[in-house]
Residue frames as a rotation matrix with the C-alpha (Angstrom) as fourth column:
MET 1
0.215 -0.402 -0.890 -18.76
0.390 0.871 -0.299 89.18
0.895 -0.283 0.344 48.22
ASN 2
0.875 0.320 0.362 -18.85
-0.190 -0.460 0.867 89.58
0.444 -0.828 -0.342 51.98
ASP 3
0.165 -0.885 0.434 -16.16
-0.958 -0.249 -0.144 89.40
0.236 -0.392 -0.889 54.54
ALA 4
0.277 -0.128 0.952 -16.75
-0.455 0.856 0.248 85.81
-0.847 -0.502 0.178 55.55
ASP 5
0.957 0.065 0.281 -16.52
0.193 0.578 -0.793 84.72
-0.214 0.813 0.541 51.84
VAL 6
0.610 -0.791 0.051 -13.22
-0.579 -0.489 -0.652 86.70
0.540 0.368 -0.757 51.54
SER 7
-0.005 -0.578 0.816 -11.87
-0.978 0.174 0.118 85.18
-0.211 -0.797 -0.566 54.62
LYS 8
0.644 0.253 0.722 -12.95
-0.146 0.967 -0.208 81.78
-0.751 0.029 0.660 53.48
GLN 9
0.975 -0.205 0.083 -11.24
0.112 0.134 -0.985 82.23
0.191 0.970 0.153 50.14
ILE 10
0.411 -0.830 0.377 -8.07
-0.797 -0.527 -0.293 83.46
0.442 -0.180 -0.879 51.91
GLN 11
0.117 -0.303 0.946 -7.94
-0.776 0.566 0.278 80.54
-0.620 -0.766 -0.169 54.06
GLN 12
0.863 0.083 0.498 -8.34
0.217 0.829 -0.515 78.07
-0.456 0.553 0.697 51.12
MET 13
0.768 -0.641 -0.005 -5.41
-0.244 -0.285 -0.927 79.92
0.592 0.713 -0.375 49.24
VAL 14
0.127 -0.741 0.659 -3.34
-0.991 -0.127 0.048 79.63
0.048 -0.659 -0.750 52.42
ARG 15
0.457 0.158 0.876 -4.13
-0.356 0.934 0.017 75.94
-0.815 -0.319 0.483 52.74
PHE 16
0.971 -0.112 0.210 -3.29
0.238 0.413 -0.879 75.44
0.012 0.904 0.428 49.00
ILE 17
0.538 -0.823 0.183 -0.02
-0.614 -0.532 -0.583 77.35
0.577 0.201 -0.791 49.55
HIS 18
0.129 -0.419 0.899 0.85
-0.916 0.297 0.270 75.28
-0.380 -0.858 -0.346 52.54
GLN 19
0.710 0.246 0.660 0.01
-0.053 0.953 -0.298 72.10
-0.703 0.176 0.689 50.68
GLU 20
0.932 -0.360 0.029 2.10
0.000 -0.080 -0.997 73.13
0.362 0.929 -0.075 47.78
ALA 21
0.209 -0.907 0.366 5.14
-0.886 -0.334 -0.322 73.96
0.414 -0.257 -0.873 50.07
GLU 22
0.242 -0.169 0.955 4.78
-0.660 0.693 0.290 70.69
-0.711 -0.701 0.056 51.92
GLU 23
0.924 0.107 0.367 4.67
0.194 0.695 -0.693 68.78
-0.329 0.711 0.621 48.58
LYS 24
0.736 -0.669 0.102 7.65
-0.292 -0.450 -0.844 70.91
0.610 0.592 -0.527 47.30
ALA 25
0.143 -0.633 0.760 9.50
-0.989 -0.067 0.131 70.30
-0.032 -0.771 -0.636 50.67
ASN 26
0.567 0.241 0.788 8.68
-0.351 0.936 -0.034 66.57
-0.745 -0.258 0.615 50.38
GLU 27
0.969 -0.180 0.167 10.05
0.209 0.245 -0.947 66.47
0.129 0.953 0.275 46.83
ILE 28
0.467 -0.850 0.245 13.16
-0.652 -0.518 -0.554 68.25
0.597 0.099 -0.796 47.79
SER 29
0.174 -0.468 0.867 13.83
-0.864 0.350 0.362 65.86
-0.472 -0.812 -0.344 50.71
VAL 30
0.736 0.149 0.661 13.20
0.048 0.961 -0.271 62.82
-0.676 0.231 0.700 48.64
ALA 31
0.868 -0.487 0.092 15.46
0.024 -0.144 -0.989 64.11
0.495 0.861 -0.114 45.93
ALA 32
0.258 -0.838 0.481 18.14
-0.870 -0.418 -0.262 65.01
0.420 -0.351 -0.837 48.47
GLU 33
0.345 -0.165 0.924 17.83
-0.605 0.714 0.353 61.59
-0.718 -0.681 0.146 50.12
GLU 34
0.936 0.094 0.339 18.07
0.215 0.611 -0.762 59.93
-0.278 0.786 0.551 46.71
GLU 35
0.670 -0.722 0.173 21.11
-0.294 -0.471 -0.832 62.04
0.682 0.506 -0.527 45.82
PHE 36
0.180 -0.586 0.790 22.71
-0.982 -0.066 0.175 61.34
-0.051 -0.808 -0.587 49.20
ASN 37
0.507 0.095 0.856 22.16
-0.308 0.948 0.077 57.64
-0.805 -0.302 0.510 48.77
ILE 38
0.969 -0.205 0.141 23.51
0.199 0.297 -0.934 57.70
0.149 0.933 0.328 45.23
GLU 39
0.455 -0.829 0.325 26.58
-0.565 -0.550 -0.615 59.63
0.689 0.096 -0.719 46.29
LYS 40
0.242 -0.338 0.909 27.05
-0.887 0.302 0.349 57.34
-0.393 -0.891 -0.226 49.28
LEU 41
0.823 0.167 0.543 26.69
0.085 0.909 -0.408 54.31
-0.562 0.382 0.734 47.07
GLN 42
0.806 -0.590 0.056 29.48
-0.047 -0.158 -0.986 55.88
0.590 0.792 -0.155 44.64
LEU 43
0.227 -0.784 0.577 31.77
-0.913 -0.378 -0.154 56.53
0.339 -0.492 -0.802 47.60
PHE 44
0.450 -0.009 0.893 31.21
-0.568 0.769 0.294 53.03
-0.689 -0.640 0.341 48.83
GLU 45
0.910 -0.154 0.384 31.91
0.378 0.685 -0.623 51.49
-0.167 0.712 0.682 45.43
ALA 46
0.627 -0.767 0.139 35.00
-0.333 -0.425 -0.842 53.74
0.704 0.481 -0.522 44.95
GLU 47
0.098 -0.622 0.777 36.47
-0.992 0.005 0.129 52.71
-0.084 -0.783 -0.616 48.39
LYS 48
0.643 0.202 0.739 35.58
-0.232 0.971 -0.063 49.13
-0.730 -0.131 0.671 47.60
LYS 49
0.949 -0.297 0.106 37.48
0.166 0.184 -0.969 49.44
0.268 0.937 0.224 44.32
LYS 50
0.303 -0.867 0.396 40.44
-0.759 -0.471 -0.450 51.06
0.577 -0.164 -0.800 46.02
ILE 51
0.215 -0.195 0.957 40.55
-0.815 0.504 0.286 48.29
-0.538 -0.841 -0.050 48.59
ARG 52
0.837 0.215 0.504 40.31
0.057 0.880 -0.471 45.64
-0.545 0.423 0.724 45.88
GLN 53
0.825 -0.562 0.052 43.04
-0.116 -0.258 -0.959 47.23
0.553 0.785 -0.278 43.89
GLU 54
0.183 -0.767 0.615 45.29
-0.958 -0.280 -0.063 47.53
0.221 -0.578 -0.786 46.95
TYR 55
0.400 0.039 0.916 44.59
-0.513 0.838 0.188 43.98
-0.760 -0.544 0.355 47.80
GLU 56
0.962 -0.052 0.268 45.40
0.247 0.584 -0.773 42.81
-0.117 0.810 0.575 44.26
ARG 57
0.460 -0.864 0.202 48.73
-0.563 -0.461 -0.686 45.01
0.686 0.202 -0.699 44.26
LYS 58
0.147 -0.468 0.871 49.69
-0.960 0.145 0.239 43.39
-0.238 -0.872 -0.428 47.61
GLU 59
0.685 0.164 0.709 48.79
-0.120 0.986 -0.113 39.89
-0.718 -0.008 0.696 46.34
LYS 60
0.930 -0.366 0.039 50.91
0.053 0.027 -0.998 40.51
0.365 0.930 0.044 43.18
GLN 61
0.236 -0.856 0.460 53.77
-0.900 -0.371 -0.230 41.71
0.367 -0.359 -0.858 45.45
VAL 62
0.192 -0.080 0.978 53.48
-0.712 0.675 0.195 38.57
-0.676 -0.733 0.072 47.55
GLU 63
0.893 0.221 0.391 53.46
0.087 0.769 -0.634 36.44
-0.441 0.600 0.667 44.46
ILE 64
0.726 -0.688 0.011 56.45
-0.193 -0.218 -0.957 38.05
0.660 0.692 -0.291 42.92
ARG 65
0.177 -0.559 0.810 58.17
-0.983 -0.144 0.116 37.74
0.052 -0.817 -0.575 46.30
LYS 66
0.549 0.172 0.818 57.38
-0.354 0.934 0.041 33.98
-0.757 -0.312 0.574 46.29
LYS 67
0.968 -0.164 0.188 58.73
0.246 0.515 -0.821 33.48
0.038 0.841 0.540 42.82
ILE 68
0.448 -0.850 0.277 61.94
-0.619 -0.518 -0.590 35.46
0.645 0.093 -0.758 43.74
GLU 69
0.093 -0.371 0.924 62.47
-0.923 0.317 0.220 33.34
-0.374 -0.873 -0.313 46.76
TYR 70
0.751 0.163 0.640 61.75
-0.006 0.970 -0.241 30.13
-0.660 0.177 0.730 44.95
SER 71
0.862 -0.507 0.010 64.18
0.007 -0.009 -1.000 31.21
0.507 0.862 -0.004 42.15
MET 72
0.170 -0.853 0.493 66.85
-0.891 -0.347 -0.292 32.00
0.420 -0.390 -0.820 44.68
GLN 73
0.237 -0.045 0.970 66.32
-0.673 0.713 0.198 28.71
-0.701 -0.700 0.139 46.55
LEU 74
0.958 0.146 0.247 66.40
0.069 0.719 -0.692 26.87
-0.279 0.680 0.678 43.16
ASN 75
0.655 -0.755 0.037 69.64
-0.298 -0.303 -0.905 28.61
0.695 0.582 -0.423 42.13
ALA 76
0.083 -0.618 0.782 71.12
-0.996 -0.072 0.049 27.81
0.026 -0.783 -0.621 45.49
SER 77
0.577 0.269 0.771 70.14
-0.358 0.932 -0.057 24.24
-0.734 -0.243 0.634 45.17
ARG 78
0.967 -0.235 0.097 71.61
0.184 0.385 -0.905 23.97
0.175 0.893 0.415 41.67
ILE 79
0.416 -0.863 0.285 74.89
-0.659 -0.503 -0.559 25.63
0.626 0.045 -0.778 42.93
LYS 80
0.126 -0.271 0.954 75.07
-0.832 0.496 0.250 23.13
-0.541 -0.825 -0.163 45.75
VAL 81
0.820 0.211 0.531 74.51
0.035 0.909 -0.415 20.31
-0.571 0.359 0.738 43.29
LEU 82
0.831 -0.555 0.030 77.06
-0.050 -0.128 -0.990 21.65
0.553 0.822 -0.135 40.73
GLN 83
0.206 -0.791 0.576 79.56
-0.937 -0.330 -0.117 22.18
0.282 -0.516 -0.809 43.68
ALA 84
0.343 -0.030 0.939 79.06
-0.592 0.769 0.241 18.63
-0.729 -0.638 0.246 44.78
GLN 85
0.973 0.073 0.218 79.48
0.144 0.547 -0.825 17.43
-0.179 0.834 0.521 41.29
ASP 86
0.647 -0.750 0.135 82.66
-0.392 -0.479 -0.786 19.36
0.654 0.455 -0.604 40.86
ASP 87
0.087 -0.576 0.813 83.96
-0.983 0.084 0.165 18.20
-0.163 -0.813 -0.559 44.18
PHE 88
0.628 0.126 0.768 83.31
-0.222 0.975 0.022 14.62
-0.746 -0.184 0.640 43.20
VAL 89
0.956 -0.283 0.075 84.92
0.116 0.129 -0.985 14.97
0.269 0.951 0.156 39.76
ASN 90
0.353 -0.827 0.438 87.98
-0.733 -0.535 -0.420 16.71
0.582 -0.173 -0.795 41.35
SER 91
0.284 -0.246 0.927 88.20
-0.777 0.508 0.373 13.78
-0.562 -0.826 -0.046 43.89
MET 92
0.915 0.109 0.389 88.29
0.146 0.808 -0.571 11.46
-0.376 0.579 0.723 40.93
LYS 93
0.764 -0.624 0.166 91.12
-0.147 -0.419 -0.896 13.45
0.628 0.660 -0.412 39.35
GLU 94
0.247 -0.666 0.704 92.98
-0.954 -0.296 0.054 13.55
0.172 -0.684 -0.709 42.60
ALA 95
0.581 -0.025 0.813 92.67
-0.305 0.920 0.247 9.76
-0.754 -0.392 0.527 42.94
ALA 96
0.933 -0.215 0.288 93.93
0.358 0.488 -0.796 9.25
0.030 0.846 0.532 39.43
ALA 97
0.538 -0.784 0.311 96.87
-0.551 -0.606 -0.573 11.53
0.638 0.137 -0.758 40.20
LYS 98
0.243 -0.436 0.867 97.74
-0.880 0.277 0.386 9.49
-0.409 -0.856 -0.316 43.14
GLU 99
0.806 0.130 0.577 97.72
0.072 0.947 -0.314 6.45
-0.588 0.294 0.754 40.86
LEU 100
0.878 -0.476 0.057 100.10
-0.087 -0.276 -0.957 8.18
0.471 0.835 -0.283 38.43
LEU 101
0.373 -0.787 0.491 102.72
-0.928 -0.325 0.185 8.43
0.014 -0.525 -0.851 41.36
LEU 102
0.349 -0.254 0.902 102.88
-0.292 0.885 0.362 4.46
-0.891 -0.390 0.235 41.27
VAL 103
0.980 0.055 -0.192 103.66
-0.200 0.257 -0.945 4.34
-0.003 0.965 0.263 37.54
SER 104
0.434 -0.900 -0.049 107.34
-0.681 -0.291 -0.672 4.99
0.590 0.325 -0.739 38.04
ASN 105
0.307 -0.142 0.941 107.55
-0.838 0.428 0.338 2.25
-0.451 -0.892 0.013 40.67
ASN 106
0.682 -0.047 0.730 107.71
0.320 0.917 -0.240 -0.47
-0.658 0.397 0.640 38.01
HIS 107
-0.081 -0.809 -0.583 111.15
-0.381 -0.515 0.768 0.40
-0.921 0.284 -0.267 36.38
GLN 108
-0.692 -0.243 0.679 110.71
0.429 0.619 0.658 -1.95
-0.580 0.747 -0.324 33.42
SER 109
0.107 0.807 0.580 107.33
0.994 -0.071 -0.084 -0.68
-0.027 0.586 -0.810 32.14
TYR 110
0.725 0.120 -0.678 108.21
0.240 -0.967 0.086 2.97
-0.646 -0.225 -0.730 33.17
GLU 111
-0.343 -0.931 -0.129 111.41
0.048 -0.155 0.987 2.76
-0.938 0.332 0.098 31.13
LYS 112
-0.633 0.225 0.741 109.41
0.755 0.389 0.528 1.77
-0.169 0.894 -0.416 28.09
LEU 113
0.497 0.868 -0.017 106.91
0.858 -0.494 -0.141 4.56
-0.131 0.055 -0.990 28.76
LEU 114
0.328 -0.499 -0.802 109.64
0.017 -0.846 0.533 7.16
-0.945 -0.188 -0.269 28.96
LYS 115
-0.775 -0.565 0.283 110.99
0.283 0.090 0.955 5.99
-0.565 0.820 0.090 25.50
ASP 116
-0.216 0.768 0.602 107.48
0.971 0.103 0.217 6.31
0.104 0.632 -0.768 24.03
LEU 117
0.697 0.489 -0.524 106.90
0.554 -0.832 -0.040 9.68
-0.456 -0.262 -0.851 25.49
ILE 118
-0.159 -0.796 -0.584 110.17
-0.096 -0.576 0.812 10.97
-0.983 0.185 0.015 24.07
VAL 119
-0.797 -0.076 0.600 109.40
0.556 0.295 0.777 9.54
-0.236 0.952 -0.193 20.68
GLN 120
0.172 0.972 0.157 106.00
0.985 -0.167 -0.041 11.12
-0.014 0.162 -0.987 20.70
SER 121
0.458 -0.194 -0.867 107.45
0.259 -0.904 0.339 14.44
-0.850 -0.380 -0.364 21.89
LEU 122
-0.576 -0.790 -0.211 109.96
0.013 -0.267 0.963 14.30
-0.817 0.552 0.164 18.94
LEU 123
-0.559 0.431 0.708 107.35
0.828 0.343 0.444 13.48
-0.051 0.835 -0.549 16.40
ARG 124
0.613 0.773 -0.164 105.34
0.766 -0.632 -0.119 16.63
-0.196 -0.053 -0.979 17.55
LEU 125
0.404 -0.537 -0.741 108.33
0.049 -0.796 0.603 18.85
-0.914 -0.280 -0.295 17.62
LYS 126
0.721 -0.244 0.649 110.08
0.676 0.454 -0.580 17.63
-0.153 0.857 0.492 14.45
GLU 127
0.840 -0.540 -0.052 113.13
-0.536 -0.841 0.077 19.64
-0.085 -0.037 -0.996 15.28
PRO 128
0.497 -0.756 -0.427 116.77
-0.112 0.432 -0.895 18.80
0.861 0.492 0.130 14.32
ALA 129
-0.660 -0.708 -0.253 117.96
0.265 0.096 -0.959 19.53
0.703 -0.700 0.124 17.99
VAL 130
0.425 0.874 0.234 115.93
-0.029 -0.246 0.969 19.54
0.905 -0.419 -0.080 21.17
LEU 131
-0.693 -0.498 0.521 116.48
-0.542 -0.116 -0.832 20.12
0.475 -0.859 -0.189 24.95
LEU 132
0.163 0.680 -0.715 114.99
0.151 0.699 0.699 17.47
0.975 -0.222 0.011 27.28
ARG 133
-0.486 -0.169 0.858 114.07
-0.795 -0.322 -0.514 17.87
0.363 -0.931 0.022 30.95
CYS 134
0.129 0.602 -0.788 113.15
0.017 0.793 0.609 15.21
0.991 -0.092 0.092 33.28
ARG 135
0.941 0.107 0.321 112.95
-0.312 -0.091 0.946 14.36
0.131 -0.990 -0.052 36.99
LYS 136
0.081 -0.943 0.322 116.39
-0.980 -0.134 -0.146 13.96
0.181 -0.304 -0.935 38.61
ASP 137
0.074 0.178 0.981 115.22
-0.579 0.809 -0.103 10.49
-0.812 -0.560 0.163 39.76
ASP 138
0.774 0.505 0.382 114.56
0.071 0.531 -0.845 9.53
-0.629 0.681 0.375 36.16
LEU 139
0.340 -0.730 -0.592 117.94
-0.826 -0.533 0.183 10.64
-0.449 0.427 -0.785 34.73
HIS 140
-0.611 -0.719 0.330 119.57
-0.492 0.672 0.553 7.27
-0.620 0.176 -0.765 34.39
LEU 141
-0.096 0.576 0.812 116.38
0.514 0.727 -0.455 5.73
-0.853 0.374 -0.365 32.82
VAL 142
0.851 0.338 -0.402 116.19
-0.142 -0.589 -0.796 8.57
-0.506 0.734 -0.453 30.15
GLU 143
0.057 -0.929 -0.367 119.78
-0.894 -0.211 0.394 8.19
-0.443 0.305 -0.843 29.46
SER 144
-0.603 -0.271 0.750 119.23
-0.143 0.962 0.233 4.45
-0.785 0.033 -0.618 28.83
VAL 145
0.153 0.716 0.681 116.39
0.697 0.410 -0.588 4.93
-0.700 0.565 -0.436 26.36
LEU 146
0.268 0.067 -0.961 117.62
-0.310 -0.939 -0.152 8.05
-0.912 0.339 -0.231 24.50
ASN 147
-0.715 -0.522 -0.465 119.37
-0.587 0.087 0.805 6.22
-0.380 0.849 -0.369 21.54
PRO 148
-0.775 0.468 0.424 116.52
0.577 0.798 0.174 3.78
-0.257 0.380 -0.889 21.07
ALA 149
0.246 0.868 -0.431 114.04
0.512 -0.494 -0.702 6.70
-0.823 -0.048 -0.566 21.12
LYS 150
-0.095 -0.364 -0.927 116.13
-0.578 -0.737 0.349 8.63
-0.810 0.569 -0.140 18.56
GLU 151
-0.951 -0.297 0.087 116.26
-0.126 0.628 0.768 5.54
-0.283 0.719 -0.635 16.29
GLU 152
-0.382 0.870 0.311 112.48
0.839 0.467 -0.278 4.92
-0.387 0.155 -0.909 16.44
TYR 153
0.275 0.503 -0.819 111.76
0.085 -0.862 -0.501 8.55
-0.958 0.068 -0.280 15.76
ALA 154
-0.469 -0.632 -0.617 114.10
-0.584 -0.302 0.754 8.56
-0.662 0.714 -0.227 12.72
LYS 155
-0.951 0.194 0.241 112.41
0.302 0.753 0.584 5.43
-0.068 0.628 -0.775 11.36
LYS 156
-0.053 0.994 -0.094 108.79
0.829 -0.008 -0.559 6.70
-0.557 -0.108 -0.824 11.99
ALA 157
0.481 0.267 -0.835 109.47
-0.005 -0.952 -0.307 10.27
-0.877 0.152 -0.456 10.78
ASN 158
0.617 -0.378 0.690 111.81
0.786 0.352 -0.509 9.08
-0.051 0.856 0.514 7.90
ALA 159
0.843 -0.300 0.447 114.25
-0.256 -0.954 -0.159 11.69
0.474 0.019 -0.880 9.10
HIS 160
-0.293 -0.939 -0.180 117.84
0.015 0.184 -0.983 11.98
0.956 -0.291 -0.040 10.63
ALA 161
0.204 0.197 -0.959 117.95
0.900 0.349 0.263 11.28
0.386 -0.916 -0.106 14.28
PRO 162
0.665 0.006 0.747 117.87
-0.091 -0.992 0.089 14.64
0.741 -0.127 -0.659 16.20
ASP 163
-0.568 -0.820 0.074 120.33
0.116 -0.168 -0.979 15.95
0.815 -0.547 0.190 18.73
ILE 164
0.612 0.787 -0.078 118.94
0.195 -0.055 0.979 15.54
0.766 -0.615 -0.187 22.13
VAL 165
-0.466 -0.794 0.391 120.52
-0.091 -0.397 -0.913 17.61
0.880 -0.461 0.113 24.86
ILE 166
0.276 0.561 -0.780 119.52
0.767 0.361 0.531 16.53
0.579 -0.745 -0.330 28.49
ASP 167
0.253 -0.087 0.963 119.25
-0.329 -0.944 0.001 19.54
0.910 -0.317 -0.268 30.74
ASN 168
-0.018 -0.464 -0.886 121.45
0.710 0.618 -0.338 18.77
0.704 -0.635 0.319 33.75
ASN 169
-0.888 -0.426 0.174 120.82
0.195 -0.691 -0.696 22.04
0.416 -0.584 0.697 35.52
ILE 170
-0.451 0.847 0.283 117.12
-0.875 -0.357 -0.327 22.28
-0.176 -0.395 0.902 35.66
PHE 171
-0.961 0.202 -0.187 115.07
0.170 0.969 0.177 19.21
0.217 0.138 -0.966 36.50
LEU 172
-0.092 0.991 0.094 111.36
-0.140 -0.106 0.984 18.61
0.986 0.077 0.149 36.74
PRO 173
0.040 0.211 0.977 109.90
-0.966 -0.242 0.091 18.67
0.256 -0.947 0.194 40.23
PRO 174
-0.959 -0.237 -0.156 110.40
-0.182 0.936 -0.302 15.32
0.218 -0.261 -0.940 42.20
PRO 175
-0.114 0.862 -0.494 107.40
0.397 0.495 0.773 13.22
0.911 -0.108 -0.399 43.32
PRO 176
0.328 0.288 0.900 105.75
-0.667 -0.604 0.437 14.45
0.669 -0.744 -0.006 46.50
ALA 177
-0.655 -0.751 0.082 107.37
-0.578 0.429 -0.695 13.13
0.486 -0.502 -0.715 49.69
HIS 178
-0.870 0.488 0.068 104.02
0.310 0.649 -0.695 12.07
-0.384 -0.584 -0.715 51.12
ALA 179
-0.391 0.785 0.480 100.40
0.905 0.233 0.355 12.07
0.167 0.574 -0.802 50.06
ASP 180
0.702 0.650 -0.289 99.44
0.690 -0.722 0.052 15.47
-0.175 -0.237 -0.956 51.80
ALA 181
-0.284 -0.885 -0.370 102.56
0.721 -0.451 0.526 17.28
-0.632 -0.118 0.766 50.53
HIS 182
0.740 0.615 -0.274 102.07
0.328 -0.685 -0.650 20.60
-0.588 0.391 -0.708 49.08
GLY 183
0.016 -0.772 -0.636 104.00
-0.499 -0.557 0.663 22.51
-0.866 0.307 -0.395 46.40
PRO 184
0.429 0.156 -0.889 104.87
-0.902 0.113 -0.416 21.59
0.035 0.981 0.189 42.84
TYR 185
-0.131 -0.462 0.877 105.55
-0.412 0.830 0.376 17.98
-0.901 -0.312 -0.300 41.95
CYS 186
-0.086 0.079 -0.993 105.90
-0.995 0.046 0.089 15.68
0.053 0.996 0.075 39.03
SER 187
0.535 0.307 0.787 104.68
-0.521 0.853 0.021 12.07
-0.665 -0.421 0.617 38.72
GLY 188
-0.139 -0.688 0.712 107.07
0.371 0.630 0.682 11.34
-0.918 0.359 0.168 35.84
GLY 189
0.766 0.325 0.555 107.52
0.623 -0.161 -0.765 11.91
-0.159 0.932 -0.326 32.06
VAL 190
-0.401 -0.915 -0.054 109.49
0.817 -0.383 0.430 14.42
-0.414 0.128 0.901 30.18
VAL 191
0.675 0.437 -0.595 109.42
0.098 -0.852 -0.515 17.96
-0.732 0.289 -0.617 28.69
LEU 192
-0.171 -0.768 0.617 111.04
0.901 0.133 0.414 18.57
-0.400 0.626 0.669 25.29
ALA 193
0.693 0.377 -0.615 111.67
0.136 -0.906 -0.402 21.90
-0.708 0.194 -0.679 23.67
SER 194
0.766 -0.480 0.427 113.28
0.424 -0.122 -0.897 23.36
0.483 0.869 0.110 20.66
ILE 195
-0.167 -0.896 -0.412 116.87
0.945 -0.027 -0.326 24.51
0.281 -0.444 0.851 21.50
HIS 196
-0.783 -0.146 0.605 115.71
0.127 -0.989 -0.074 28.15
0.609 0.018 0.793 21.52
GLY 197
-0.812 0.477 -0.336 112.68
0.477 0.209 -0.854 27.28
-0.337 -0.853 -0.398 23.64
LYS 198
-0.821 0.493 -0.289 110.24
-0.566 -0.770 0.294 28.61
-0.077 0.405 0.911 21.23
ILE 199
0.203 0.799 -0.565 108.32
-0.605 0.557 0.569 25.32
0.770 0.226 0.597 20.90
VAL 200
-0.661 -0.272 0.699 107.65
-0.746 0.335 -0.575 23.29
-0.078 -0.902 -0.424 23.97
CYS 201
0.085 0.699 -0.710 106.07
-0.374 0.683 0.627 19.82
0.924 0.212 0.319 24.20
GLU 202
-0.377 -0.100 0.921 105.06
-0.926 0.010 -0.378 19.05
0.028 -0.995 -0.096 27.87
ASN 203
0.107 0.466 -0.878 104.72
-0.442 0.814 0.378 15.19
0.891 0.348 0.293 27.94
THR 204
-0.834 -0.365 0.414 104.80
-0.524 0.291 -0.800 14.68
0.171 -0.884 -0.434 31.64
LEU 205
-0.667 0.686 -0.290 102.17
0.683 0.719 0.127 12.07
0.296 -0.113 -0.948 33.24
ASP 206
-0.427 0.573 -0.700 100.50
0.587 -0.414 -0.696 14.98
-0.688 -0.708 -0.159 35.05
ALA 207
-0.588 0.224 -0.777 100.06
-0.632 -0.726 0.270 17.08
-0.504 0.650 0.569 31.78
ARG 208
-0.839 0.352 -0.414 98.67
-0.138 0.599 0.789 14.10
0.526 0.719 -0.454 30.07
LEU 209
-0.633 0.656 -0.411 96.24
0.765 0.450 -0.461 13.54
-0.118 -0.606 -0.787 32.87
ASP 210
-0.474 0.420 -0.774 95.10
-0.032 -0.887 -0.461 17.22
-0.880 -0.194 0.433 32.60
VAL 211
-0.735 0.126 -0.667 94.59
-0.672 -0.270 0.690 16.82
-0.093 0.955 0.283 28.82
VAL 212
-0.841 0.390 -0.376 92.79
0.221 0.881 0.419 13.64
0.494 0.269 -0.827 29.09
PHE 213
-0.545 0.642 -0.539 90.54
0.717 0.024 -0.697 14.93
-0.434 -0.767 -0.473 31.88
ARG 214
-0.519 0.386 -0.763 89.59
-0.274 -0.920 -0.279 18.01
-0.810 0.065 0.583 30.06
LYS 215
-0.762 0.173 -0.624 88.85
-0.596 0.189 0.781 16.12
0.253 0.967 -0.041 26.91
LYS 216
-0.618 0.484 -0.620 86.81
0.340 0.875 0.344 13.42
0.708 0.002 -0.706 28.69
LEU 217
-0.982 0.177 -0.060 85.18
-0.039 -0.507 -0.861 15.79
-0.183 -0.844 0.505 31.17
PRO 218
-0.379 0.897 -0.229 81.85
-0.926 -0.366 0.098 16.12
0.005 0.249 0.968 29.36
GLU 219
0.031 0.360 -0.933 81.59
-0.310 0.890 0.333 12.27
0.950 0.279 0.140 28.88
ILE 220
-0.812 -0.310 -0.494 82.48
0.330 0.453 -0.828 11.82
0.481 -0.836 -0.266 32.56
ARG 221
-0.818 0.572 0.058 79.91
-0.408 -0.506 -0.759 14.21
-0.405 -0.645 0.648 33.81
ARG 222
-0.145 0.799 -0.584 77.37
-0.876 0.171 0.451 12.64
0.460 0.577 0.675 31.28
LEU 223
-0.232 0.025 -0.972 78.04
0.013 1.000 0.023 9.14
0.973 -0.008 -0.233 32.62
LEU 224
-0.888 -0.202 -0.414 78.07
0.408 0.072 -0.910 10.24
0.213 -0.977 0.018 36.33
PHE 225
-0.742 0.469 -0.479 75.23
0.161 -0.568 -0.807 12.77
-0.650 -0.676 0.346 36.39
ALA 226
-0.884 0.468 -0.007 73.01
-0.055 -0.089 0.995 12.16
0.465 0.879 0.104 33.46
GLN 227
-0.144 0.902 -0.407 70.13
0.825 0.337 0.454 10.96
0.546 -0.270 -0.793 35.81
VAL 228
-0.311 0.053 -0.949 70.66
0.766 -0.577 -0.284 14.06
-0.562 -0.815 0.139 38.08
VAL 229
-0.936 -0.078 -0.342 70.39
-0.141 -0.809 0.570 16.35
-0.321 0.583 0.747 35.06
ALA 230
-0.685 0.712 -0.154 67.29
0.175 0.367 0.913 14.57
0.707 0.599 -0.376 33.81
């Protein structure tokens, strides 16, 4: 093999090596680009997932805030409704209390009412001796019905007529001087107690109104506000 052949063969080997190197470089470049694109896609998807999760988290926070605000507004509205209902019911009771003040104006019917209240109190206490308190304005009326009340009690209870001591030192509060008067007052009626004060029967008109009002309050609310509740 002469020098020309050797040179030609070397050149062929060099071209082959260059071609192999170029192909290998192309393969490395393609692989690197593919790897880069894959990594870029993964990063993009990861960031997109983070953004979506952050959006969902904030969306949930907004939804929770809306629910809390709605619940607070609903509770505030309910409280306003309940307060308005209470105010209305209390105004009814105040109107009834004002009507009670007129009961003692009719002396004939009020005298009978006092007797009935005393008899009722005696039947509740069933004591041989009791202490009675009334308004100072009612003292003469109470004294006039005391004996008839004792007789009626004795007949109904099938017992001896009790001793009734009227307390002339401590009286029930008087009626209010005017509609806007403050302080304790009594619309009428009596308070009876055992002599030692261990058992007390408060049978004033105001006490009876309180009892009736508490007892009838659910029915009053149902009649007045059933449609609102529904």
